[in-house]
C-alpha positions as CSV (number, residue, x, y, z in Angstrom):
1,M,100.4,92.3,117.3
2,T,103.3,94.4,117.1
3,I,107.2,93.3,115.4
4,D,110.3,94.7,117.0
5,E,113.5,95.8,114.6
6,V,113.8,92.7,113.2
7,G,110.8,93.0,110.7
8,I,108.4,90.7,108.8
9,L,109.2,90.5,104.7
10,M,106.2,90.6,102.4
11,S,107.1,90.2,98.4
12,E,105.6,92.9,96.6
13,A,103.1,90.3,95.0
14,E,102.2,88.5,98.8
15,M,101.4,92.0,99.8
16,T,99.1,92.5,96.2
17,E,97.6,89.1,97.2
18,F,97.0,89.7,101.2
19,L,95.4,93.4,100.5
20,N,93.5,92.1,97.7
21,Q,91.7,89.3,100.1
22,Q,92.2,92.0,103.1
23,A,89.6,94.4,100.6
24,E,87.0,91.7,100.5
25,K,86.1,91.4,104.0
26,D,84.0,94.0,105.5
27,N,85.1,93.9,109.6
28,N,88.8,93.9,108.0
29,A,90.5,97.4,107.6
30,Y,94.7,98.2,106.1
31,F,96.0,101.3,107.0
32,I,99.1,103.0,105.5
33,A,100.6,105.6,106.6
34,C,103.6,107.4,103.2
35,V,105.7,110.1,103.4
36,G,107.1,110.8,99.9
37,E,106.8,107.3,98.5
38,E,108.5,105.5,101.3
39,I,106.1,103.7,103.3
40,A,106.4,104.8,106.3
41,G,104.1,102.8,108.8
42,V,100.8,99.9,107.7
43,L,98.0,99.1,110.5
44,H,95.9,96.4,109.8
45,L,92.9,95.3,112.0
46,T,92.4,91.5,111.1
47,A,88.9,90.0,112.0
48,D,87.0,86.2,111.7
49,Y,84.5,85.6,109.5
50,H,82.4,83.8,112.1
51,Y,79.9,85.1,114.0
52,R,80.0,84.4,116.9
53,I,84.1,86.7,117.1
54,R,83.4,88.4,114.4
55,H,83.2,91.3,116.5
56,I,86.6,90.8,117.6
57,A,89.8,92.1,116.3
58,E,93.1,91.2,115.7
59,L,95.3,94.7,115.5
60,F,99.2,95.4,113.8
61,I,100.9,98.0,113.6
62,A,104.6,98.6,112.6
63,V,106.1,102.1,111.9
64,A,109.5,101.3,110.1
65,Q,112.6,102.2,112.0
66,D,113.4,105.6,110.3
67,F,109.6,107.1,111.3
68,Q,109.5,106.5,114.5
69,G,109.7,109.5,117.0
70,Y,106.7,111.6,114.9
71,G,103.7,111.0,115.2
72,I,102.8,108.0,112.0
73,G,101.7,105.4,115.0
74,S,99.5,108.3,116.4
75,I,97.9,108.9,113.2
76,L,97.3,105.4,112.2
77,L,95.7,104.7,115.4
78,E,93.8,107.2,115.7
79,D,92.0,106.6,111.2
80,A,91.7,102.8,112.4
81,L,89.6,103.5,115.6
82,D,88.1,106.2,113.7
83,W,86.9,104.2,111.5
84,I,86.3,100.9,113.8
85,K,83.4,103.3,115.0
86,E,82.5,104.7,111.6
87,V,81.8,101.0,111.1
88,G,80.4,100.0,113.7
89,L,81.2,96.1,113.9
90,I,83.9,95.7,115.7
91,K,83.5,95.4,119.9
92,R,86.9,94.1,120.6
93,L,90.4,95.2,120.3
94,E,93.0,93.3,120.7
95,L,96.7,93.1,120.4
96,T,100.1,91.6,121.8
97,V,103.0,93.6,122.7
98,Q,106.2,92.8,124.0
99,A,106.2,93.7,127.0
100,R,109.8,95.3,127.0
101,N,108.8,98.2,124.0
102,H,107.8,100.7,126.1
103,K,107.3,102.8,123.1
104,A,104.3,101.0,121.7
105,R,102.4,100.0,125.4
106,H,102.6,104.2,125.5
107,L,101.3,104.7,122.7
108,Y,98.1,102.1,123.3
109,E,97.5,103.4,127.0
110,K,97.4,107.0,125.1
111,F,94.5,105.4,123.0
112,D,93.3,103.4,126.8
113,F,93.9,100.7,125.6
114,A,93.6,98.2,129.2
115,L,96.3,95.5,130.0
116,E,94.5,92.2,130.3
117,A,97.0,90.0,130.8
118,T,101.1,89.4,130.9
119,K,102.0,85.8,129.1
120,K,105.7,85.0,130.9
121,W,107.8,83.5,128.5
122,G,105.3,84.6,125.8
123,A,107.6,84.8,122.9
124,R,112.0,84.9,122.1
125,D,113.3,87.9,121.4
126,E,116.5,87.6,118.3
127,N,118.4,86.4,120.1
128,G,116.2,83.1,121.5
129,Q,116.1,84.3,125.1
130,F,112.2,84.3,126.4
131,I,110.6,87.6,127.2
132,D,106.9,88.3,128.7
133,I,104.2,88.9,125.8
134,C,101.6,91.3,127.2
135,D,97.8,91.6,125.7
136,Y,96.1,94.3,125.4
137,V,92.2,95.0,124.3
138,L,89.8,98.4,124.0
139,F,86.1,97.9,123.8
140,F,83.1,99.8,121.5
141,D,79.7,100.0,122.8
């Protein structure tokens, strides 16, 4: 899942707890891109622990607005895809993005994600207007 300029906020304590929980799972991963002392972007892979669906991961990526356009999203995505291939547990990678987020959609398509579905009125924007949502998928052998 991606976010827009509204963003998602987490306190330092919440982030610490979240990262500790994720570190215990072999089919989850968290990638952080830093520029100096600042967090420029994050990418998180979340998969379930149930056997029948633990091969499916959801991708969340966000790059801080000040750092967009410098290839940080590509670097995070390359690292995550390398990790998926190396570990070998994830076979289906899913993500959801706003249809209007053309930069993000271009990034996903550059990495061979396929558009699986478009959900009409799948979410609301910051003004309460309905917006379309795109589901993308990437498979691993």
